[in-house]
mmCIF file as gemmi writes it, N, C-alpha and C atoms, coordinates in Angstrom:
data_model
loop_
_atom_site.group_PDB
_atom_site.id
_atom_site.type_symbol
_atom_site.label_atom_id
_atom_site.label_alt_id
_atom_site.label_comp_id
_atom_site.label_asym_id
_atom_site.label_entity_id
_atom_site.label_seq_id
_atom_site.pdbx_PDB_ins_code
_atom_site.Cartn_x
_atom_site.Cartn_y
_atom_site.Cartn_z
_atom_site.occupancy
_atom_site.B_iso_or_equiv
_atom_site.pdbx_formal_charge
_atom_site.auth_seq_id
_atom_site.auth_asym_id
_atom_site.pdbx_PDB_model_num
ATOM 1 N N . MET Axp A 1 ? 0.848 -1.186 0 1 0 ? 1 A 1
ATOM 2 C CA . MET Axp A 1 ? -0.004 0.019 -0.024 1 0 ? 1 A 1
ATOM 3 C C . MET Axp A 1 ? 0.952 1.244 -0.022 1 0 ? 1 A 1
ATOM 4 N N . LYS Axp A 2 ? 0.277 2.307 -0.389 1 0 ? 2 A 1
ATOM 5 C CA . LYS Axp A 2 ? 0.96 3.585 -0.534 1 0 ? 2 A 1
ATOM 6 C C . LYS Axp A 2 ? 1.353 4.129 0.858 1 0 ? 2 A 1
ATOM 7 N N . LYS Axp A 3 ? 2.488 4.753 0.949 1 0 ? 3 A 1
ATOM 8 C CA . LYS Axp A 3 ? 2.916 5.422 2.199 1 0 ? 3 A 1
ATOM 9 C C . LYS Axp A 3 ? 1.986 6.57 2.517 1 0 ? 3 A 1
ATOM 10 N N . LYS Axp A 4 ? 1.694 6.787 3.85 1 0 ? 4 A 1
ATOM 11 C CA . LYS Axp A 4 ? 0.769 7.83 4.121 1 0 ? 4 A 1
ATOM 12 C C . LYS Axp A 4 ? 1.286 9.204 3.678 1 0 ? 4 A 1
ATOM 13 N N . SER Axp A 5 ? 0.39 10.019 3.152 1 0 ? 5 A 1
ATOM 14 C CA . SER Axp A 5 ? 0.765 11.351 2.576 1 0 ? 5 A 1
ATOM 15 C C . SER Axp A 5 ? 0.885 12.347 3.669 1 0 ? 5 A 1
ATOM 16 N N . THR Axp A 6 ? 1.659 13.372 3.458 1 0 ? 6 A 1
ATOM 17 C CA . THR Axp A 6 ? 1.764 14.462 4.439 1 0 ? 6 A 1
ATOM 18 C C . THR Axp A 6 ? 0.645 15.51 4.168 1 0 ? 6 A 1
ATOM 19 N N . ASN Axp A 7 ? -0.069 15.315 3.036 1 0 ? 7 A 1
ATOM 20 C CA . ASN Axp A 7 ? -1.246 16.143 2.742 1 0 ? 7 A 1
ATOM 21 C C . ASN Axp A 7 ? -2.387 15.823 3.726 1 0 ? 7 A 1
ATOM 22 N N . LYS Axp A 8 ? -3.18 16.729 4.087 1 0 ? 8 A 1
ATOM 23 C CA . LYS Axp A 8 ? -4.272 16.509 5.07 1 0 ? 8 A 1
ATOM 24 C C . LYS Axp A 8 ? -5.54 16.036 4.539 1 0 ? 8 A 1
ATOM 25 N N . ARG Axp A 9 ? -5.581 15.715 3.218 1 0 ? 9 A 1
ATOM 26 C CA . ARG Axp A 9 ? -6.857 15.239 2.601 1 0 ? 9 A 1
ATOM 27 C C . ARG Axp A 9 ? -6.99 13.732 2.662 1 0 ? 9 A 1
ATOM 28 N N . LEU Axp A 10 ? -8.236 13.284 2.955 1 0 ? 10 A 1
ATOM 29 C CA . LEU Axp A 10 ? -8.529 11.839 2.872 1 0 ? 10 A 1
ATOM 30 C C . LEU Axp A 10 ? -9.728 11.634 1.97 1 0 ? 10 A 1
ATOM 31 N N . PHE Axp A 11 ? -9.538 10.85 0.94 1 0 ? 11 A 1
ATOM 32 C CA . PHE Axp A 11 ? -10.63 10.524 0.024 1 0 ? 11 A 1
ATOM 33 C C . PHE Axp A 11 ? -11.223 9.171 0.302 1 0 ? 11 A 1
ATOM 34 N N . LEU Axp A 12 ? -12.527 9.058 0.558 1 0 ? 12 A 1
ATOM 35 C CA . LEU Axp A 12 ? -13.168 7.778 0.737 1 0 ? 12 A 1
ATOM 36 C C . LEU Axp A 12 ? -13.957 7.489 -0.571 1 0 ? 12 A 1
ATOM 37 N N . ILE Axp A 13 ? -13.59 6.391 -1.188 1 0 ? 13 A 1
ATOM 38 C CA . ILE Axp A 13 ? -14.135 6.01 -2.5 1 0 ? 13 A 1
ATOM 39 C C . ILE Axp A 13 ? -14.941 4.719 -2.387 1 0 ? 13 A 1
ATOM 40 N N . ALA Axp A 14 ? -16.201 4.696 -2.846 1 0 ? 14 A 1
ATOM 41 C CA . ALA Axp A 14 ? -17.041 3.574 -2.923 1 0 ? 14 A 1
ATOM 42 C C . ALA Axp A 14 ? -17 3.084 -4.426 1 0 ? 14 A 1
ATOM 43 N N . GLY Axp A 15 ? -16.887 1.731 -4.548 1 0 ? 15 A 1
ATOM 44 C CA . GLY Axp A 15 ? -16.86 1.223 -5.921 1 0 ? 15 A 1
ATOM 45 C C . GLY Axp A 15 ? -17.605 -0.025 -6.06 1 0 ? 15 A 1
ATOM 46 N N . TYR Axp A 16 ? -17.865 -0.436 -7.321 1 0 ? 16 A 1
ATOM 47 C CA . TYR Axp A 16 ? -18.482 -1.673 -7.713 1 0 ? 16 A 1
ATOM 48 C C . TYR Axp A 16 ? -17.92 -2.088 -9.059 1 0 ? 16 A 1
ATOM 49 N N . SER Axp A 17 ? -17.796 -3.344 -9.218 1 0 ? 17 A 1
ATOM 50 C CA . SER Axp A 17 ? -17.396 -3.914 -10.524 1 0 ? 17 A 1
ATOM 51 C C . SER Axp A 17 ? -18.144 -5.262 -10.78 1 0 ? 17 A 1
ATOM 52 N N . ALA Axp A 18 ? -18.996 -5.236 -11.69 1 0 ? 18 A 1
ATOM 53 C CA . ALA Axp A 18 ? -19.789 -6.471 -12.055 1 0 ? 18 A 1
ATOM 54 C C . ALA Axp A 18 ? -18.828 -7.504 -12.607 1 0 ? 18 A 1
ATOM 55 N N . GLN Axp A 19 ? -17.755 -7.04 -13.264 1 0 ? 19 A 1
ATOM 56 C CA . GLN Axp A 19 ? -16.795 -7.943 -13.915 1 0 ? 19 A 1
ATOM 57 C C . GLN Axp A 19 ? -15.739 -8.381 -12.916 1 0 ? 19 A 1
ATOM 58 N N . LYS Axp A 20 ? -15.76 -7.786 -11.726 1 0 ? 20 A 1
ATOM 59 C CA . LYS Axp A 20 ? -14.755 -8.233 -10.658 1 0 ? 20 A 1
ATOM 60 C C . LYS Axp A 20 ? -13.328 -7.858 -11.103 1 0 ? 20 A 1
ATOM 61 N N . ILE Axp A 21 ? -13.162 -6.643 -11.665 1 0 ? 21 A 1
ATOM 62 C CA . ILE Axp A 21 ? -11.885 -6.17 -12.098 1 0 ? 21 A 1
ATOM 63 C C . ILE Axp A 21 ? -11.706 -4.719 -11.595 1 0 ? 21 A 1
ATOM 64 N N . VAL Axp A 22 ? -10.43 -4.361 -11.616 1 0 ? 22 A 1
ATOM 65 C CA . VAL Axp A 22 ? -10.063 -2.902 -11.477 1 0 ? 22 A 1
ATOM 66 C C . VAL Axp A 22 ? -9.723 -2.364 -12.853 1 0 ? 22 A 1
ATOM 67 N N . ASP Axp A 23 ? -10.613 -1.561 -13.4 1 0 ? 23 A 1
ATOM 68 C CA . ASP Axp A 23 ? -10.388 -1.15 -14.797 1 0 ? 23 A 1
ATOM 69 C C . ASP Axp A 23 ? -9.477 0.083 -14.891 1 0 ? 23 A 1
ATOM 70 N N . THR Axp A 24 ? -9.079 0.44 -16.129 1 0 ? 24 A 1
ATOM 71 C CA . THR Axp A 24 ? -8.127 1.469 -16.319 1 0 ? 24 A 1
ATOM 72 C C . THR Axp A 24 ? -8.635 2.818 -15.905 1 0 ? 24 A 1
ATOM 73 N N . GLY Axp A 25 ? -9.918 3.063 -15.983 1 0 ? 25 A 1
ATOM 74 C CA . GLY Axp A 25 ? -10.543 4.334 -15.546 1 0 ? 25 A 1
ATOM 75 C C . GLY Axp A 25 ? -10.365 4.542 -14.016 1 0 ? 25 A 1
ATOM 76 N N . LEU Axp A 26 ? -10.591 3.471 -13.314 1 0 ? 26 A 1
ATOM 77 C CA . LEU Axp A 26 ? -10.44 3.589 -11.798 1 0 ? 26 A 1
ATOM 78 C C . LEU Axp A 26 ? -8.945 3.792 -11.465 1 0 ? 26 A 1
ATOM 79 N N . ILE Axp A 27 ? -8.133 3.072 -12.22 1 0 ? 27 A 1
ATOM 80 C CA . ILE Axp A 27 ? -6.619 3.225 -11.933 1 0 ? 27 A 1
ATOM 81 C C . ILE Axp A 27 ? -6.241 4.697 -12.167 1 0 ? 27 A 1
ATOM 82 N N . TYR Axp A 28 ? -6.674 5.275 -13.256 1 0 ? 28 A 1
ATOM 83 C CA . TYR Axp A 28 ? -6.36 6.629 -13.59 1 0 ? 28 A 1
ATOM 84 C C . TYR Axp A 28 ? -6.82 7.541 -12.554 1 0 ? 28 A 1
ATOM 85 N N . MET Axp A 29 ? -8.091 7.404 -12.145 1 0 ? 29 A 1
ATOM 86 C CA . MET Axp A 29 ? -8.678 8.319 -11.113 1 0 ? 29 A 1
ATOM 87 C C . MET Axp A 29 ? -7.918 8.204 -9.804 1 0 ? 29 A 1
ATOM 88 N N . LEU Axp A 30 ? -7.661 7.047 -9.36 1 0 ? 30 A 1
ATOM 89 C CA . LEU Axp A 30 ? -6.866 6.855 -8.109 1 0 ? 30 A 1
ATOM 90 C C . LEU Axp A 30 ? -5.503 7.433 -8.204 1 0 ? 30 A 1
ATOM 91 N N . GLN Axp A 31 ? -4.834 7.218 -9.304 1 0 ? 31 A 1
ATOM 92 C CA . GLN Axp A 31 ? -3.501 7.805 -9.532 1 0 ? 31 A 1
ATOM 93 C C . GLN Axp A 31 ? -3.537 9.312 -9.448 1 0 ? 31 A 1
ATOM 94 N N . ALA Axp A 32 ? -4.5 9.992 -10.047 1 0 ? 32 A 1
ATOM 95 C CA . ALA Axp A 32 ? -4.607 11.423 -10.018 1 0 ? 32 A 1
ATOM 96 C C . ALA Axp A 32 ? -4.992 11.923 -8.585 1 0 ? 32 A 1
ATOM 97 N N . MET Axp A 33 ? -5.883 11.171 -7.904 1 0 ? 33 A 1
ATOM 98 C CA . MET Axp A 33 ? -6.219 11.549 -6.529 1 0 ? 33 A 1
ATOM 99 C C . MET Axp A 33 ? -5.096 11.416 -5.565 1 0 ? 33 A 1
ATOM 100 N N . SER Axp A 34 ? -4.249 10.416 -5.806 1 0 ? 34 A 1
ATOM 101 C CA . SER Axp A 34 ? -3.113 10.129 -4.844 1 0 ? 34 A 1
ATOM 102 C C . SER Axp A 34 ? -2.123 11.34 -4.796 1 0 ? 34 A 1
ATOM 103 N N . GLU Axp A 35 ? -2.141 12.191 -5.746 1 0 ? 35 A 1
ATOM 104 C CA . GLU Axp A 35 ? -1.217 13.29 -5.74 1 0 ? 35 A 1
ATOM 105 C C . GLU Axp A 35 ? -1.736 14.411 -4.844 1 0 ? 35 A 1
ATOM 106 N N . HIS Axp A 36 ? -3.025 14.254 -4.391 1 0 ? 36 A 1
ATOM 107 C CA . HIS Axp A 36 ? -3.639 15.35 -3.57 1 0 ? 36 A 1
ATOM 108 C C . HIS Axp A 36 ? -3.996 14.855 -2.181 1 0 ? 36 A 1
ATOM 109 N N . GLY Axp A 37 ? -3.77 13.581 -1.772 1 0 ? 37 A 1
ATOM 110 C CA . GLY Axp A 37 ? -4.074 13.182 -0.528 1 0 ? 37 A 1
ATOM 111 C C . GLY Axp A 37 ? -4.183 11.642 -0.452 1 0 ? 37 A 1
ATOM 112 N N . ASP Axp A 38 ? -4.554 11.134 0.658 1 0 ? 38 A 1
ATOM 113 C CA . ASP Axp A 38 ? -4.675 9.692 0.903 1 0 ? 38 A 1
ATOM 114 C C . ASP Axp A 38 ? -6.019 9.251 0.379 1 0 ? 38 A 1
ATOM 115 N N . THR Axp A 39 ? -6.039 7.993 -0.08 1 0 ? 39 A 1
ATOM 116 C CA . THR Axp A 39 ? -7.341 7.439 -0.656 1 0 ? 39 A 1
ATOM 117 C C . THR Axp A 39 ? -7.642 6.081 -0.023 1 0 ? 39 A 1
ATOM 118 N N . VAL Axp A 40 ? -8.849 5.856 0.378 1 0 ? 40 A 1
ATOM 119 C CA . VAL Axp A 40 ? -9.335 4.557 0.843 1 0 ? 40 A 1
ATOM 120 C C . VAL Axp A 40 ? -10.403 4.151 -0.164 1 0 ? 40 A 1
ATOM 121 N N . LEU Axp A 41 ? -10.238 2.963 -0.719 1 0 ? 41 A 1
ATOM 122 C CA . LEU Axp A 41 ? -11.214 2.369 -1.636 1 0 ? 41 A 1
ATOM 123 C C . LEU Axp A 41 ? -11.864 1.161 -1.09 1 0 ? 41 A 1
ATOM 124 N N . VAL Axp A 42 ? -13.175 1.14 -1.023 1 0 ? 42 A 1
ATOM 125 C CA . VAL Axp A 42 ? -13.902 -0.084 -0.598 1 0 ? 42 A 1
ATOM 126 C C . VAL Axp A 42 ? -14.978 -0.353 -1.733 1 0 ? 42 A 1
ATOM 127 N N . MET Axp A 43 ? -14.933 -1.635 -2.205 1 0 ? 43 A 1
ATOM 128 C CA . MET Axp A 43 ? -15.802 -2.008 -3.317 1 0 ? 43 A 1
ATOM 129 C C . MET Axp A 43 ? -16.824 -3.085 -2.794 1 0 ? 43 A 1
ATOM 130 N N . ASP Axp A 44 ? -18.065 -2.94 -3.267 1 0 ? 44 A 1
ATOM 131 C CA . ASP Axp A 44 ? -19.13 -3.927 -2.946 1 0 ? 44 A 1
ATOM 132 C C . ASP Axp A 44 ? -19.091 -4.982 -4.027 1 0 ? 44 A 1
ATOM 133 N N . SER Axp A 45 ? -17.954 -5.68 -4.216 1 0 ? 45 A 1
ATOM 134 C CA . SER Axp A 45 ? -17.727 -6.703 -5.224 1 0 ? 45 A 1
ATOM 135 C C . SER Axp A 45 ? -16.714 -7.604 -4.678 1 0 ? 45 A 1
ATOM 136 N N . ASP Axp A 46 ? -16.742 -8.847 -5.092 1 0 ? 46 A 1
ATOM 137 C CA . ASP Axp A 46 ? -15.719 -9.804 -4.771 1 0 ? 46 A 1
ATOM 138 C C . ASP Axp A 46 ? -14.519 -9.72 -5.756 1 0 ? 46 A 1
ATOM 139 N N . VAL Axp A 47 ? -13.81 -8.632 -5.712 1 0 ? 47 A 1
ATOM 140 C CA . VAL Axp A 47 ? -12.697 -8.427 -6.638 1 0 ? 47 A 1
ATOM 141 C C . VAL Axp A 47 ? -11.495 -9.144 -6.033 1 0 ? 47 A 1
ATOM 142 N N . PRO Axp A 48 ? -10.8 -9.995 -6.808 1 0 ? 48 A 1
ATOM 143 C CA . PRO Axp A 48 ? -9.628 -10.716 -6.342 1 0 ? 48 A 1
ATOM 144 C C . PRO Axp A 48 ? -8.475 -9.759 -5.902 1 0 ? 48 A 1
ATOM 145 N N . GLN Axp A 49 ? -7.618 -10.237 -4.998 1 0 ? 49 A 1
ATOM 146 C CA . GLN Axp A 49 ? -6.472 -9.467 -4.505 1 0 ? 49 A 1
ATOM 147 C C . GLN Axp A 49 ? -5.575 -9.148 -5.654 1 0 ? 49 A 1
ATOM 148 N N . SER Axp A 50 ? -5.463 -10.002 -6.703 1 0 ? 50 A 1
ATOM 149 C CA . SER Axp A 50 ? -4.569 -9.764 -7.802 1 0 ? 50 A 1
ATOM 150 C C . SER Axp A 50 ? -5.064 -8.49 -8.568 1 0 ? 50 A 1
ATOM 151 N N . GLU Axp A 51 ? -6.325 -8.203 -8.578 1 0 ? 51 A 1
ATOM 152 C CA . GLU Axp A 51 ? -6.794 -6.985 -9.234 1 0 ? 51 A 1
ATOM 153 C C . GLU Axp A 51 ? -6.551 -5.75 -8.357 1 0 ? 51 A 1
ATOM 154 N N . LEU Axp A 52 ? -6.725 -5.924 -7.064 1 0 ? 52 A 1
ATOM 155 C CA . LEU Axp A 52 ? -6.463 -4.801 -6.057 1 0 ? 52 A 1
ATOM 156 C C . LEU Axp A 52 ? -4.985 -4.426 -6.058 1 0 ? 52 A 1
ATOM 157 N N . ASN Axp A 53 ? -4.109 -5.413 -6.342 1 0 ? 53 A 1
ATOM 158 C CA . ASN Axp A 53 ? -2.689 -5.087 -6.407 1 0 ? 53 A 1
ATOM 159 C C . ASN Axp A 53 ? -2.365 -4.116 -7.487 1 0 ? 53 A 1
ATOM 160 N N . LYS Axp A 54 ? -3.208 -3.93 -8.474 1 0 ? 54 A 1
ATOM 161 C CA . LYS Axp A 54 ? -2.999 -2.961 -9.537 1 0 ? 54 A 1
ATOM 162 C C . LYS Axp A 54 ? -2.942 -1.482 -8.985 1 0 ? 54 A 1
ATOM 163 N N . ILE Axp A 55 ? -3.686 -1.291 -7.913 1 0 ? 55 A 1
ATOM 164 C CA . ILE Axp A 55 ? -3.846 0.091 -7.328 1 0 ? 55 A 1
ATOM 165 C C . ILE Axp A 55 ? -3.165 0.295 -6.06 1 0 ? 55 A 1
ATOM 166 N N . SER Axp A 56 ? -2.427 -0.744 -5.572 1 0 ? 56 A 1
ATOM 167 C CA . SER Axp A 56 ? -1.826 -0.607 -4.29 1 0 ? 56 A 1
ATOM 168 C C . SER Axp A 56 ? -0.876 0.609 -4.083 1 0 ? 56 A 1
ATOM 169 N N . LYS Axp A 57 ? -0.233 1.043 -5.132 1 0 ? 57 A 1
ATOM 170 C CA . LYS Axp A 57 ? 0.726 2.103 -4.972 1 0 ? 57 A 1
ATOM 171 C C . LYS Axp A 57 ? -0.019 3.511 -4.965 1 0 ? 57 A 1
ATOM 172 N N . TYR Axp A 58 ? -1.338 3.487 -5.216 1 0 ? 58 A 1
ATOM 173 C CA . TYR Axp A 58 ? -2.075 4.722 -5.214 1 0 ? 58 A 1
ATOM 174 C C . TYR Axp A 58 ? -2.946 4.879 -4.023 1 0 ? 58 A 1
ATOM 175 N N . VAL Axp A 59 ? -3.201 3.838 -3.259 1 0 ? 59 A 1
ATOM 176 C CA . VAL Axp A 59 ? -4.166 3.952 -2.171 1 0 ? 59 A 1
ATOM 177 C C . VAL Axp A 59 ? -3.569 3.612 -0.796 1 0 ? 59 A 1
ATOM 178 N N . LEU Axp A 60 ? -4.114 4.189 0.243 1 0 ? 60 A 1
ATOM 179 C CA . LEU Axp A 60 ? -3.678 3.87 1.594 1 0 ? 60 A 1
ATOM 180 C C . LEU Axp A 60 ? -4.304 2.502 1.958 1 0 ? 60 A 1
ATOM 181 N N . HIS Axp A 61 ? -5.483 2.236 1.538 1 0 ? 61 A 1
ATOM 182 C CA . HIS Axp A 61 ? -6.194 0.983 1.845 1 0 ? 61 A 1
ATOM 183 C C . HIS Axp A 61 ? -7.198 0.685 0.737 1 0 ? 61 A 1
ATOM 184 N N . ALA Axp A 62 ? -7.297 -0.622 0.388 1 0 ? 62 A 1
ATOM 185 C CA . ALA Axp A 62 ? -8.337 -1.032 -0.597 1 0 ? 62 A 1
ATOM 186 C C . ALA Axp A 62 ? -8.813 -2.423 -0.173 1 0 ? 62 A 1
ATOM 187 N N . SER Axp A 63 ? -10.147 -2.52 -0.28 1 0 ? 63 A 1
ATOM 188 C CA . SER Axp A 63 ? -10.769 -3.826 0.004 1 0 ? 63 A 1
ATOM 189 C C . SER Axp A 63 ? -11.897 -3.981 -0.875 1 0 ? 63 A 1
ATOM 190 N N . ALA Axp A 64 ? -12.292 -5.265 -1.15 1 0 ? 64 A 1
ATOM 191 C CA . ALA Axp A 64 ? -13.343 -5.582 -2.023 1 0 ? 64 A 1
ATOM 192 C C . ALA Axp A 64 ? -13.987 -6.862 -1.584 1 0 ? 64 A 1
ATOM 193 N N . LYS Axp A 65 ? -15.225 -6.732 -1.093 1 0 ? 65 A 1
ATOM 194 C CA . LYS Axp A 65 ? -15.995 -7.833 -0.644 1 0 ? 65 A 1
ATOM 195 C C . LYS Axp A 65 ? -17.428 -7.549 -0.862 1 0 ? 65 A 1
ATOM 196 N N . LYS Axp A 66 ? -18.177 -8.512 -1.396 1 0 ? 66 A 1
ATOM 197 C CA . LYS Axp A 66 ? -19.642 -8.249 -1.529 1 0 ? 66 A 1
ATOM 198 C C . LYS Axp A 66 ? -20.31 -8.188 -0.188 1 0 ? 66 A 1
ATOM 199 N N . HIS Axp A 67 ? -20.9 -7.011 0.018 1 0 ? 67 A 1
ATOM 200 C CA . HIS Axp A 67 ? -21.632 -6.79 1.339 1 0 ? 67 A 1
ATOM 201 C C . HIS Axp A 67 ? -23.096 -6.447 1.108 1 0 ? 67 A 1
ATOM 202 N N . GLY Axp A 68 ? -23.534 -6.096 -0.095 1 0 ? 68 A 1
ATOM 203 C CA . GLY Axp A 68 ? -24.899 -5.868 -0.449 1 0 ? 68 A 1
ATOM 204 C C . GLY Axp A 68 ? -25.463 -4.551 0.127 1 0 ? 68 A 1
ATOM 205 N N . GLU Axp A 69 ? -24.638 -3.697 0.555 1 0 ? 69 A 1
ATOM 206 C CA . GLU Axp A 69 ? -25.17 -2.349 1.196 1 0 ? 69 A 1
ATOM 207 C C . GLU Axp A 69 ? -24.852 -1.259 0.299 1 0 ? 69 A 1
ATOM 208 N N . TYR Axp A 70 ? -24.421 -1.544 -0.978 1 0 ? 70 A 1
ATOM 209 C CA . TYR Axp A 70 ? -24.241 -0.532 -1.993 1 0 ? 70 A 1
ATOM 210 C C . TYR Axp A 70 ? -23.253 0.543 -1.529 1 0 ? 70 A 1
ATOM 211 N N . ASP Axp A 71 ? -23.327 1.735 -2.079 1 0 ? 71 A 1
ATOM 212 C CA . ASP Axp A 71 ? -22.345 2.809 -1.802 1 0 ? 71 A 1
ATOM 213 C C . ASP Axp A 71 ? -22.211 3.155 -0.315 1 0 ? 71 A 1
ATOM 214 N N . PHE Axp A 72 ? -23.396 3.283 0.383 1 0 ? 72 A 1
ATOM 215 C CA . PHE Axp A 72 ? -23.304 3.698 1.801 1 0 ? 72 A 1
ATOM 216 C C . PHE Axp A 72 ? -22.649 2.639 2.669 1 0 ? 72 A 1
ATOM 217 N N . GLY Axp A 73 ? -22.845 1.391 2.325 1 0 ? 73 A 1
ATOM 218 C CA . GLY Axp A 73 ? -22.107 0.324 3.047 1 0 ? 73 A 1
ATOM 219 C C . GLY Axp A 73 ? -20.59 0.426 2.831 1 0 ? 73 A 1
ATOM 220 N N . SER Axp A 74 ? -20.209 0.763 1.641 1 0 ? 74 A 1
ATOM 221 C CA . SER Axp A 74 ? -18.793 0.897 1.322 1 0 ? 74 A 1
ATOM 222 C C . SER Axp A 74 ? -18.242 2.082 2.03 1 0 ? 74 A 1
ATOM 223 N N . TYR Axp A 75 ? -18.961 3.235 2.049 1 0 ? 75 A 1
ATOM 224 C CA . TYR Axp A 75 ? -18.472 4.423 2.805 1 0 ? 75 A 1
ATOM 225 C C . TYR Axp A 75 ? -18.369 4.072 4.334 1 0 ? 75 A 1
ATOM 226 N N . LYS Axp A 76 ? -19.386 3.376 4.82 1 0 ? 76 A 1
ATOM 227 C CA . LYS Axp A 76 ? -19.292 3 6.154 1 0 ? 76 A 1
ATOM 228 C C . LYS Axp A 76 ? -18.05 2.216 6.53 1 0 ? 76 A 1
ATOM 229 N N . ARG Axp A 77 ? -17.745 1.209 5.703 1 0 ? 77 A 1
ATOM 230 C CA . ARG Axp A 77 ? -16.543 0.406 5.909 1 0 ? 77 A 1
ATOM 231 C C . ARG Axp A 77 ? -15.254 1.21 5.724 1 0 ? 77 A 1
ATOM 232 N N . ALA Axp A 78 ? -15.255 2.163 4.781 1 0 ? 78 A 1
ATOM 233 C CA . ALA Axp A 78 ? -14.106 2.982 4.553 1 0 ? 78 A 1
ATOM 234 C C . ALA Axp A 78 ? -13.822 3.879 5.727 1 0 ? 78 A 1
ATOM 235 N N . TYR Axp A 79 ? -14.861 4.368 6.375 1 0 ? 79 A 1
ATOM 236 C CA . TYR Axp A 79 ? -14.707 5.343 7.463 1 0 ? 79 A 1
ATOM 237 C C . TYR Axp A 79 ? -14.25 4.624 8.765 1 0 ? 79 A 1
ATOM 238 N N . THR Axp A 80 ? -14.646 3.402 8.953 1 0 ? 80 A 1
ATOM 239 C CA . THR Axp A 80 ? -14.349 2.687 10.216 1 0 ? 80 A 1
ATOM 240 C C . THR Axp A 80 ? -13.092 1.895 10.184 1 0 ? 80 A 1
């Protein structure tokens, strides 16, 4: 995972992938956001760790497990 930023911003991102992948659009967004603060990504999908490894250098934390609570469930998990 990314080293904690000295910037005071924290971005909480909720995600979903029906294909169970981390696509290039998400990678690009997280890369851009990582320049401005720390990012925590929680996905309501069973995305394999091999896919999450694609973004490990851009996020402080990333997890992906089907919880069925949609975006608010992901935000809840990201915050706690």
